[in-house]
PDB file with SEQRES, HELIX, SHEET and CRYST1 records, atoms N, CA, C and O in Angstrom:
SEQRES   1 A   69  UNK UNK UNK UNK UNK UNK UNK UNK UNK UNK UNK UNK UNK          
SEQRES   2 A   69  UNK UNK UNK UNK UNK UNK UNK UNK UNK UNK UNK UNK UNK          
SEQRES   3 A   69  UNK UNK UNK UNK UNK UNK UNK UNK UNK UNK UNK UNK UNK          
SEQRES   4 A   69  UNK UNK UNK UNK UNK UNK UNK UNK UNK UNK UNK UNK UNK          
SEQRES   5 A   69  UNK UNK UNK UNK UNK UNK UNK UNK UNK UNK UNK UNK UNK          
SEQRES   6 A   69  UNK UNK UNK UNK                                              
HELIX    1 AA1 UNK A    2  UNK A   32  1                                  31    
HELIX    2 AA2 UNK A   43  UNK A   52  1                                  10    
HELIX    3 AA3 UNK A   54  UNK A   67  1                                  14    
CRYST1    1.000    1.000    1.000  90.00  90.00  90.00 P 1           1          
ATOM      1  N   UNK A   1      13.461  12.904 -63.242  1.00  0.00           N  
ATOM      2  CA  UNK A   1      13.098  11.529 -63.081  1.00  0.00           C  
ATOM      3  C   UNK A   1      12.360  11.262 -61.766  1.00  0.00           C  
ATOM      4  O   UNK A   1      11.399  10.491 -61.779  1.00  0.00           O  
ATOM      5  N   UNK A   2      12.748  11.847 -60.646  1.00  0.00           N  
ATOM      6  CA  UNK A   2      12.006  11.604 -59.378  1.00  0.00           C  
ATOM      7  C   UNK A   2      10.564  12.063 -59.472  1.00  0.00           C  
ATOM      8  O   UNK A   2       9.694  11.502 -58.805  1.00  0.00           O  
ATOM      9  N   UNK A   3      10.288  13.095 -60.305  1.00  0.00           N  
ATOM     10  CA  UNK A   3       8.905  13.556 -60.437  1.00  0.00           C  
ATOM     11  C   UNK A   3       8.049  12.465 -61.065  1.00  0.00           C  
ATOM     12  O   UNK A   3       6.915  12.239 -60.641  1.00  0.00           O  
ATOM     13  N   UNK A   4       8.580  11.802 -62.057  1.00  0.00           N  
ATOM     14  CA  UNK A   4       7.841  10.728 -62.718  1.00  0.00           C  
ATOM     15  C   UNK A   4       7.602   9.574 -61.767  1.00  0.00           C  
ATOM     16  O   UNK A   4       6.517   8.993 -61.768  1.00  0.00           O  
ATOM     17  N   UNK A   5       8.588   9.226 -60.954  1.00  0.00           N  
ATOM     18  CA  UNK A   5       8.437   8.121 -60.012  1.00  0.00           C  
ATOM     19  C   UNK A   5       7.378   8.448 -58.988  1.00  0.00           C  
ATOM     20  O   UNK A   5       6.596   7.568 -58.627  1.00  0.00           O  
ATOM     21  N   UNK A   6       7.316   9.677 -58.504  1.00  0.00           N  
ATOM     22  CA  UNK A   6       6.307  10.042 -57.532  1.00  0.00           C  
ATOM     23  C   UNK A   6       4.931  10.042 -58.180  1.00  0.00           C  
ATOM     24  O   UNK A   6       3.947   9.661 -57.546  1.00  0.00           O  
ATOM     25  N   UNK A   7       4.853  10.472 -59.449  1.00  0.00           N  
ATOM     26  CA  UNK A   7       3.565  10.450 -60.158  1.00  0.00           C  
ATOM     27  C   UNK A   7       3.079   9.036 -60.287  1.00  0.00           C  
ATOM     28  O   UNK A   7       1.899   8.773 -60.054  1.00  0.00           O  
ATOM     29  N   UNK A   8       3.959   8.096 -60.656  1.00  0.00           N  
ATOM     30  CA  UNK A   8       3.541   6.695 -60.807  1.00  0.00           C  
ATOM     31  C   UNK A   8       3.094   6.119 -59.464  1.00  0.00           C  
ATOM     32  O   UNK A   8       2.093   5.406 -59.410  1.00  0.00           O  
ATOM     33  N   UNK A   9       3.805   6.410 -58.396  1.00  0.00           N  
ATOM     34  CA  UNK A   9       3.454   5.898 -57.078  1.00  0.00           C  
ATOM     35  C   UNK A   9       2.105   6.464 -56.616  1.00  0.00           C  
ATOM     36  O   UNK A   9       1.272   5.714 -56.107  1.00  0.00           O  
ATOM     37  N   UNK A  10       1.879   7.759 -56.783  1.00  0.00           N  
ATOM     38  CA  UNK A  10       0.619   8.343 -56.381  1.00  0.00           C  
ATOM     39  C   UNK A  10      -0.516   7.768 -57.216  1.00  0.00           C  
ATOM     40  O   UNK A  10      -1.582   7.447 -56.690  1.00  0.00           O  
ATOM     41  N   UNK A  11      -0.281   7.639 -58.521  1.00  0.00           N  
ATOM     42  CA  UNK A  11      -1.302   7.079 -59.426  1.00  0.00           C  
ATOM     43  C   UNK A  11      -1.673   5.671 -58.992  1.00  0.00           C  
ATOM     44  O   UNK A  11      -2.853   5.322 -58.953  1.00  0.00           O  
ATOM     45  N   UNK A  12      -0.671   4.858 -58.665  1.00  0.00           N  
ATOM     46  CA  UNK A  12      -0.902   3.510 -58.227  1.00  0.00           C  
ATOM     47  C   UNK A  12      -1.769   3.473 -56.954  1.00  0.00           C  
ATOM     48  O   UNK A  12      -2.754   2.736 -56.894  1.00  0.00           O  
ATOM     49  N   UNK A  13      -1.404   4.256 -55.958  1.00  0.00           N  
ATOM     50  CA  UNK A  13      -2.149   4.253 -54.695  1.00  0.00           C  
ATOM     51  C   UNK A  13      -3.555   4.814 -54.841  1.00  0.00           C  
ATOM     52  O   UNK A  13      -4.472   4.337 -54.173  1.00  0.00           O  
ATOM     53  N   UNK A  14      -3.747   5.794 -55.680  1.00  0.00           N  
ATOM     54  CA  UNK A  14      -5.095   6.316 -55.891  1.00  0.00           C  
ATOM     55  C   UNK A  14      -5.951   5.263 -56.546  1.00  0.00           C  
ATOM     56  O   UNK A  14      -7.082   5.050 -56.108  1.00  0.00           O  
ATOM     57  N   UNK A  15      -5.460   4.582 -57.593  1.00  0.00           N  
ATOM     58  CA  UNK A  15      -6.222   3.545 -58.249  1.00  0.00           C  
ATOM     59  C   UNK A  15      -6.514   2.377 -57.293  1.00  0.00           C  
ATOM     60  O   UNK A  15      -7.607   1.810 -57.303  1.00  0.00           O  
ATOM     61  N   UNK A  16      -5.507   2.028 -56.463  1.00  0.00           N  
ATOM     62  CA  UNK A  16      -5.674   0.899 -55.552  1.00  0.00           C  
ATOM     63  C   UNK A  16      -6.751   1.215 -54.481  1.00  0.00           C  
ATOM     64  O   UNK A  16      -7.593   0.374 -54.167  1.00  0.00           O  
ATOM     65  N   UNK A  17      -6.699   2.428 -53.940  1.00  0.00           N  
ATOM     66  CA  UNK A  17      -7.696   2.800 -52.946  1.00  0.00           C  
ATOM     67  C   UNK A  17      -9.096   2.907 -53.542  1.00  0.00           C  
ATOM     68  O   UNK A  17     -10.069   2.462 -52.933  1.00  0.00           O  
ATOM     69  N   UNK A  18      -9.197   3.487 -54.711  1.00  0.00           N  
ATOM     70  CA  UNK A  18     -10.510   3.541 -55.399  1.00  0.00           C  
ATOM     71  C   UNK A  18     -10.993   2.135 -55.750  1.00  0.00           C  
ATOM     72  O   UNK A  18     -12.185   1.845 -55.653  1.00  0.00           O  
ATOM     73  N   UNK A  19     -10.081   1.271 -56.153  1.00  0.00           N  
ATOM     74  CA  UNK A  19     -10.417  -0.119 -56.450  1.00  0.00           C  
ATOM     75  C   UNK A  19     -10.922  -0.830 -55.217  1.00  0.00           C  
ATOM     76  O   UNK A  19     -11.905  -1.568 -55.283  1.00  0.00           O  
ATOM     77  N   UNK A  20     -10.258  -0.617 -54.087  1.00  0.00           N  
ATOM     78  CA  UNK A  20     -10.704  -1.196 -52.812  1.00  0.00           C  
ATOM     79  C   UNK A  20     -12.126  -0.706 -52.449  1.00  0.00           C  
ATOM     80  O   UNK A  20     -12.970  -1.485 -52.007  1.00  0.00           O  
ATOM     81  N   UNK A  21     -12.360   0.585 -52.645  1.00  0.00           N  
ATOM     82  CA  UNK A  21     -13.679   1.133 -52.369  1.00  0.00           C  
ATOM     83  C   UNK A  21     -14.738   0.539 -53.283  1.00  0.00           C  
ATOM     84  O   UNK A  21     -15.850   0.234 -52.851  1.00  0.00           O  
ATOM     85  N   UNK A  22     -14.387   0.382 -54.527  1.00  0.00           N  
ATOM     86  CA  UNK A  22     -15.343  -0.244 -55.476  1.00  0.00           C  
ATOM     87  C   UNK A  22     -15.680  -1.671 -55.077  1.00  0.00           C  
ATOM     88  O   UNK A  22     -16.844  -2.072 -55.083  1.00  0.00           O  
ATOM     89  N   UNK A  23     -14.646  -2.437 -54.729  1.00  0.00           N  
ATOM     90  CA  UNK A  23     -14.868  -3.841 -54.308  1.00  0.00           C  
ATOM     91  C   UNK A  23     -15.735  -3.865 -53.084  1.00  0.00           C  
ATOM     92  O   UNK A  23     -16.662  -4.671 -53.007  1.00  0.00           O  
ATOM     93  N   UNK A  24     -15.469  -3.013 -52.126  1.00  0.00           N  
ATOM     94  CA  UNK A  24     -16.236  -2.960 -50.857  1.00  0.00           C  
ATOM     95  C   UNK A  24     -17.720  -2.696 -51.163  1.00  0.00           C  
ATOM     96  O   UNK A  24     -18.596  -3.415 -50.683  1.00  0.00           O  
ATOM     97  N   UNK A  25     -17.987  -1.662 -51.963  1.00  0.00           N  
ATOM     98  CA  UNK A  25     -19.383  -1.313 -52.233  1.00  0.00           C  
ATOM     99  C   UNK A  25     -20.077  -2.295 -53.148  1.00  0.00           C  
ATOM    100  O   UNK A  25     -21.275  -2.535 -53.002  1.00  0.00           O  
ATOM    101  N   UNK A  26     -19.355  -2.864 -54.079  1.00  0.00           N  
ATOM    102  CA  UNK A  26     -19.978  -3.917 -54.942  1.00  0.00           C  
ATOM    103  C   UNK A  26     -20.292  -5.139 -54.097  1.00  0.00           C  
ATOM    104  O   UNK A  26     -21.352  -5.741 -54.269  1.00  0.00           O  
ATOM    105  N   UNK A  27     -19.391  -5.528 -53.178  1.00  0.00           N  
ATOM    106  CA  UNK A  27     -19.686  -6.647 -52.307  1.00  0.00           C  
ATOM    107  C   UNK A  27     -20.921  -6.383 -51.441  1.00  0.00           C  
ATOM    108  O   UNK A  27     -21.764  -7.261 -51.258  1.00  0.00           O  
ATOM    109  N   UNK A  28     -21.013  -5.173 -50.919  1.00  0.00           N  
ATOM    110  CA  UNK A  28     -22.209  -4.807 -50.094  1.00  0.00           C  
ATOM    111  C   UNK A  28     -23.494  -4.851 -50.936  1.00  0.00           C  
ATOM    112  O   UNK A  28     -24.524  -5.344 -50.477  1.00  0.00           O  
ATOM    113  N   UNK A  29     -23.424  -4.333 -52.168  1.00  0.00           N  
ATOM    114  CA  UNK A  29     -24.591  -4.351 -53.060  1.00  0.00           C  
ATOM    115  C   UNK A  29     -25.009  -5.776 -53.391  1.00  0.00           C  
ATOM    116  O   UNK A  29     -26.191  -6.111 -53.326  1.00  0.00           O  
ATOM    117  N   UNK A  30     -24.037  -6.618 -53.746  1.00  0.00           N  
ATOM    118  CA  UNK A  30     -24.389  -8.000 -54.063  1.00  0.00           C  
ATOM    119  C   UNK A  30     -24.937  -8.753 -52.863  1.00  0.00           C  
ATOM    120  O   UNK A  30     -25.864  -9.551 -52.998  1.00  0.00           O  
ATOM    121  N   UNK A  31     -24.366  -8.502 -51.680  1.00  0.00           N  
ATOM    122  CA  UNK A  31     -24.864  -9.181 -50.453  1.00  0.00           C  
ATOM    123  C   UNK A  31     -26.266  -8.740 -50.137  1.00  0.00           C  
ATOM    124  O   UNK A  31     -27.072  -9.550 -49.679  1.00  0.00           O  
ATOM    125  N   UNK A  32     -26.591  -7.469 -50.365  1.00  0.00           N  
ATOM    126  CA  UNK A  32     -27.966  -6.997 -50.085  1.00  0.00           C  
ATOM    127  C   UNK A  32     -28.977  -7.586 -51.049  1.00  0.00           C  
ATOM    128  O   UNK A  32     -30.167  -7.653 -50.744  1.00  0.00           O  
ATOM    129  N   UNK A  33     -28.521  -8.001 -52.180  1.00  0.00           N  
ATOM    130  CA  UNK A  33     -29.413  -8.652 -53.187  1.00  0.00           C  
ATOM    131  C   UNK A  33     -29.302 -10.171 -53.144  1.00  0.00           C  
ATOM    132  O   UNK A  33     -29.689 -10.846 -54.098  1.00  0.00           O  
ATOM    133  N   UNK A  34     -28.791 -10.703 -52.075  1.00  0.00           N  
ATOM    134  CA  UNK A  34     -28.640 -12.166 -51.866  1.00  0.00           C  
ATOM    135  C   UNK A  34     -27.895 -12.869 -52.999  1.00  0.00           C  
ATOM    136  O   UNK A  34     -28.279 -13.964 -53.412  1.00  0.00           O  
ATOM    137  N   UNK A  35     -26.845 -12.250 -53.493  1.00  0.00           N  
ATOM    138  CA  UNK A  35     -26.015 -12.845 -54.511  1.00  0.00           C  
ATOM    139  C   UNK A  35     -24.689 -13.182 -53.790  1.00  0.00           C  
ATOM    140  O   UNK A  35     -24.019 -12.301 -53.251  1.00  0.00           O  
ATOM    141  N   UNK A  36     -24.335 -14.471 -53.800  1.00  0.00           N  
ATOM    142  CA  UNK A  36     -23.176 -14.906 -53.063  1.00  0.00           C  
ATOM    143  C   UNK A  36     -21.894 -14.857 -53.935  1.00  0.00           C  
ATOM    144  O   UNK A  36     -21.214 -15.863 -54.140  1.00  0.00           O  
ATOM    145  N   UNK A  37     -21.613 -13.679 -54.418  1.00  0.00           N  
ATOM    146  CA  UNK A  37     -20.414 -13.471 -55.235  1.00  0.00           C  
ATOM    147  C   UNK A  37     -19.687 -12.318 -54.616  1.00  0.00           C  
ATOM    148  O   UNK A  37     -20.175 -11.189 -54.636  1.00  0.00           O  
ATOM    149  N   UNK A  38     -18.502 -12.588 -54.054  1.00  0.00           N  
ATOM    150  CA  UNK A  38     -17.751 -11.515 -53.420  1.00  0.00           C  
ATOM    151  C   UNK A  38     -16.252 -11.700 -53.657  1.00  0.00           C  
ATOM    152  O   UNK A  38     -15.752 -12.820 -53.762  1.00  0.00           O  
ATOM    153  N   UNK A  39     -15.564 -10.585 -53.737  1.00  0.00           N  
ATOM    154  CA  UNK A  39     -14.120 -10.586 -53.900  1.00  0.00           C  
ATOM    155  C   UNK A  39     -13.537 -10.130 -52.565  1.00  0.00           C  
ATOM    156  O   UNK A  39     -13.994  -9.150 -51.976  1.00  0.00           O  
ATOM    157  N   UNK A  40     -12.537 -10.844 -52.105  1.00  0.00           N  
ATOM    158  CA  UNK A  40     -11.922 -10.501 -50.836  1.00  0.00           C  
ATOM    159  C   UNK A  40     -11.032  -9.268 -50.937  1.00  0.00           C  
ATOM    160  O   UNK A  40     -10.512  -8.939 -52.003  1.00  0.00           O  
ATOM    161  N   UNK A  41     -10.872  -8.595 -49.801  1.00  0.00           N  
ATOM    162  CA  UNK A  41     -10.003  -7.434 -49.725  1.00  0.00           C  
ATOM    163  C   UNK A  41      -8.678  -7.933 -49.122  1.00  0.00           C  
ATOM    164  O   UNK A  41      -8.580  -8.173 -47.918  1.00  0.00           O  
ATOM    165  N   UNK A  42      -7.679  -8.080 -49.974  1.00  0.00           N  
ATOM    166  CA  UNK A  42      -6.390  -8.589 -49.541  1.00  0.00           C  
ATOM    167  C   UNK A  42      -5.275  -7.960 -50.401  1.00  0.00           C  
ATOM    168  O   UNK A  42      -5.560  -7.215 -51.338  1.00  0.00           O  
ATOM    169  N   UNK A  43      -4.029  -8.259 -50.083  1.00  0.00           N  
ATOM    170  CA  UNK A  43      -2.921  -7.629 -50.858  1.00  0.00           C  
ATOM    171  C   UNK A  43      -2.963  -7.909 -52.363  1.00  0.00           C  
ATOM    172  O   UNK A  43      -2.557  -7.065 -53.161  1.00  0.00           O  
ATOM    173  N   UNK A  44      -3.450  -9.082 -52.749  1.00  0.00           N  
ATOM    174  CA  UNK A  44      -3.497  -9.407 -54.192  1.00  0.00           C  
ATOM    175  C   UNK A  44      -4.504  -8.523 -54.889  1.00  0.00           C  
ATOM    176  O   UNK A  44      -4.223  -8.032 -55.982  1.00  0.00           O  
ATOM    177  N   UNK A  45      -5.671  -8.300 -54.300  1.00  0.00           N  
ATOM    178  CA  UNK A  45      -6.659  -7.460 -54.908  1.00  0.00           C  
ATOM    179  C   UNK A  45      -6.204  -5.984 -54.893  1.00  0.00           C  
ATOM    180  O   UNK A  45      -6.524  -5.216 -55.800  1.00  0.00           O  
ATOM    181  N   UNK A  46      -5.455  -5.611 -53.849  1.00  0.00           N  
ATOM    182  CA  UNK A  46      -4.915  -4.252 -53.783  1.00  0.00           C  
ATOM    183  C   UNK A  46      -3.964  -3.993 -54.942  1.00  0.00           C  
ATOM    184  O   UNK A  46      -4.057  -2.959 -55.603  1.00  0.00           O  
ATOM    185  N   UNK A  47      -3.052  -4.924 -55.191  1.00  0.00           N  
ATOM    186  CA  UNK A  47      -2.079  -4.778 -56.265  1.00  0.00           C  
ATOM    187  C   UNK A  47      -2.801  -4.837 -57.596  1.00  0.00           C  
ATOM    188  O   UNK A  47      -2.502  -4.038 -58.484  1.00  0.00           O  
ATOM    189  N   UNK A  48      -3.736  -5.749 -57.767  1.00  0.00           N  
ATOM    190  CA  UNK A  48      -4.448  -5.873 -59.039  1.00  0.00           C  
ATOM    191  C   UNK A  48      -5.207  -4.595 -59.375  1.00  0.00           C  
ATOM    192  O   UNK A  48      -5.133  -4.105 -60.501  1.00  0.00           O  
ATOM    193  N   UNK A  49      -5.927  -4.061 -58.414  1.00  0.00           N  
ATOM    194  CA  UNK A  49      -6.662  -2.822 -58.683  1.00  0.00           C  
ATOM    195  C   UNK A  49      -5.732  -1.631 -58.833  1.00  0.00           C  
ATOM    196  O   UNK A  49      -6.062  -0.677 -59.538  1.00  0.00           O  
ATOM    197  N   UNK A  50      -4.589  -1.668 -58.191  1.00  0.00           N  
ATOM    198  CA  UNK A  50      -3.641  -0.569 -58.305  1.00  0.00           C  
ATOM    199  C   UNK A  50      -2.956  -0.571 -59.692  1.00  0.00           C  
ATOM    200  O   UNK A  50      -2.725   0.490 -60.271  1.00  0.00           O  
ATOM    201  N   UNK A  51      -2.644  -1.737 -60.201  1.00  0.00           N  
ATOM    202  CA  UNK A  51      -1.939  -1.840 -61.490  1.00  0.00           C  
ATOM    203  C   UNK A  51      -2.926  -1.697 -62.635  1.00  0.00           C  
ATOM    204  O   UNK A  51      -2.660  -0.969 -63.592  1.00  0.00           O  
ATOM    205  N   UNK A  52      -4.059  -2.379 -62.555  1.00  0.00           N  
ATOM    206  CA  UNK A  52      -4.999  -2.404 -63.665  1.00  0.00           C  
ATOM    207  C   UNK A  52      -6.161  -1.443 -63.569  1.00  0.00           C  
ATOM    208  O   UNK A  52      -6.810  -1.166 -64.577  1.00  0.00           O  
ATOM    209  N   UNK A  53      -6.440  -0.930 -62.401  1.00  0.00           N  
ATOM    210  CA  UNK A  53      -7.522   0.015 -62.231  1.00  0.00           C  
ATOM    211  C   UNK A  53      -8.886  -0.656 -62.258  1.00  0.00           C  
ATOM    212  O   UNK A  53      -9.045  -1.772 -61.764  1.00  0.00           O  
ATOM    213  N   UNK A  54      -9.863   0.022 -62.831  1.00  0.00           N  
ATOM    214  CA  UNK A  54     -11.250  -0.487 -62.902  1.00  0.00           C  
ATOM    215  C   UNK A  54     -11.318  -1.815 -63.710  1.00  0.00           C  
ATOM    216  O   UNK A  54     -12.003  -2.743 -63.278  1.00  0.00           O  
ATOM    217  N   UNK A  55     -10.642  -1.923 -64.840  1.00  0.00           N  
ATOM    218  CA  UNK A  55     -10.663  -3.232 -65.489  1.00  0.00           C  
ATOM    219  C   UNK A  55     -10.121  -4.378 -64.632  1.00  0.00           C  
ATOM    220  O   UNK A  55     -10.533  -5.527 -64.793  1.00  0.00           O  
ATOM    221  N   UNK A  56      -9.210  -4.066 -63.735  1.00  0.00           N  
ATOM    222  CA  UNK A  56      -8.695  -5.085 -62.816  1.00  0.00           C  
ATOM    223  C   UNK A  56      -9.747  -5.535 -61.830  1.00  0.00           C  
ATOM    224  O   UNK A  56      -9.805  -6.713 -61.477  1.00  0.00           O  
ATOM    225  N   UNK A  57     -10.594  -4.598 -61.373  1.00  0.00           N  
ATOM    226  CA  UNK A  57     -11.679  -4.950 -60.477  1.00  0.00           C  
ATOM    227  C   UNK A  57     -12.697  -5.825 -61.246  1.00  0.00           C  
ATOM    228  O   UNK A  57     -13.205  -6.807 -60.704  1.00  0.00           O  
ATOM    229  N   UNK A  58     -12.980  -5.471 -62.473  1.00  0.00           N  
ATOM    230  CA  UNK A  58     -13.899  -6.284 -63.294  1.00  0.00           C  
ATOM    231  C   UNK A  58     -13.302  -7.664 -63.519  1.00  0.00           C  
ATOM    232  O   UNK A  58     -14.032  -8.655 -63.509  1.00  0.00           O  
ATOM    233  N   UNK A  59     -11.996  -7.753 -63.720  1.00  0.00           N  
ATOM    234  CA  UNK A  59     -11.295  -9.022 -63.881  1.00  0.00           C  
ATOM    235  C   UNK A  59     -11.424  -9.884 -62.649  1.00  0.00           C  
ATOM    236  O   UNK A  59     -11.663 -11.087 -62.750  1.00  0.00           O  
ATOM    237  N   UNK A  60     -11.268  -9.279 -61.489  1.00  0.00           N  
ATOM    238  CA  UNK A  60     -11.423 -10.035 -60.233  1.00  0.00           C  
ATOM    239  C   UNK A  60     -12.815 -10.619 -60.068  1.00  0.00           C  
ATOM    240  O   UNK A  60     -12.972 -11.759 -59.630  1.00  0.00           O  
ATOM    241  N   UNK A  61     -13.839  -9.822 -60.425  1.00  0.00           N  
ATOM    242  CA  UNK A  61     -15.210 -10.319 -60.341  1.00  0.00           C  
ATOM    243  C   UNK A  61     -15.468 -11.390 -61.407  1.00  0.00           C  
ATOM    244  O   UNK A  61     -16.221 -12.336 -61.177  1.00  0.00           O  
ATOM    245  N   UNK A  62     -14.835 -11.229 -62.573  1.00  0.00           N  
ATOM    246  CA  UNK A  62     -14.967 -12.261 -63.620  1.00  0.00           C  
ATOM    247  C   UNK A  62     -14.365 -13.567 -63.172  1.00  0.00           C  
ATOM    248  O   UNK A  62     -14.960 -14.624 -63.383  1.00  0.00           O  
ATOM    249  N   UNK A  63     -13.197 -13.523 -62.558  1.00  0.00           N  
ATOM    250  CA  UNK A  63     -12.554 -14.726 -62.075  1.00  0.00           C  
ATOM    251  C   UNK A  63     -13.406 -15.378 -60.982  1.00  0.00           C  
ATOM    252  O   UNK A  63     -13.575 -16.597 -60.967  1.00  0.00           O  
ATOM    253  N   UNK A  64     -13.935 -14.570 -60.079  1.00  0.00           N  
ATOM    254  CA  UNK A  64     -14.763 -15.090 -58.995  1.00  0.00           C  
ATOM    255  C   UNK A  64     -16.027 -15.708 -59.560  1.00  0.00           C  
ATOM    256  O   UNK A  64     -16.456 -16.758 -59.080  1.00  0.00           O  
ATOM    257  N   UNK A  65     -16.644 -15.089 -60.572  1.00  0.00           N  
ATOM    258  CA  UNK A  65     -17.833 -15.635 -61.203  1.00  0.00           C  
ATOM    259  C   UNK A  65     -17.485 -16.985 -61.875  1.00  0.00           C  
ATOM    260  O   UNK A  65     -18.228 -17.958 -61.749  1.00  0.00           O  
ATOM    261  N   UNK A  66     -16.356 -17.022 -62.580  1.00  0.00           N  
ATOM    262  CA  UNK A  66     -15.963 -18.244 -63.292  1.00  0.00           C  
ATOM    263  C   UNK A  66     -15.713 -19.392 -62.299  1.00  0.00           C  
ATOM    264  O   UNK A  66     -16.043 -20.539 -62.599  1.00  0.00           O  
ATOM    265  N   UNK A  67     -15.141 -19.106 -61.133  1.00  0.00           N  
ATOM    266  CA  UNK A  67     -14.890 -20.122 -60.144  1.00  0.00           C  
ATOM    267  C   UNK A  67     -16.171 -20.663 -59.551  1.00  0.00           C  
ATOM    268  O   UNK A  67     -16.205 -21.803 -59.087  1.00  0.00           O  
ATOM    269  N   UNK A  68     -17.237 -19.859 -59.558  1.00  0.00           N  
ATOM    270  CA  UNK A  68     -18.501 -20.269 -58.980  1.00  0.00           C  
ATOM    271  C   UNK A  68     -19.361 -21.109 -59.923  1.00  0.00           C  
ATOM    272  O   UNK A  68     -20.408 -21.613 -59.516  1.00  0.00           O  
ATOM    273  N   UNK A  69     -18.935 -21.267 -61.174  1.00  0.00           N  
ATOM    274  CA  UNK A  69     -19.724 -22.067 -62.107  1.00  0.00           C  
ATOM    275  C   UNK A  69     -19.652 -23.539 -61.811  1.00  0.00           C  
ATOM    276  O   UNK A  69     -20.267 -24.341 -62.514  1.00  0.00           O  
TER     277      UNK A  69                                                      
END                                                                             
């Protein structure tokens, strides 16, 4: 059982860190193209990208886009 718990924890942190990197680079790309759509780097986005992965990052940008309408 401890092996599974460590696997889940490592998987969460890898997805969260990769999600943070994706958000950072997407924000930089959008800013360089003068698009004022950005997702903040905070604990909520960390948990969202850690739990949901790449679809979570897309969800965050979808929510941000929807708020900007």
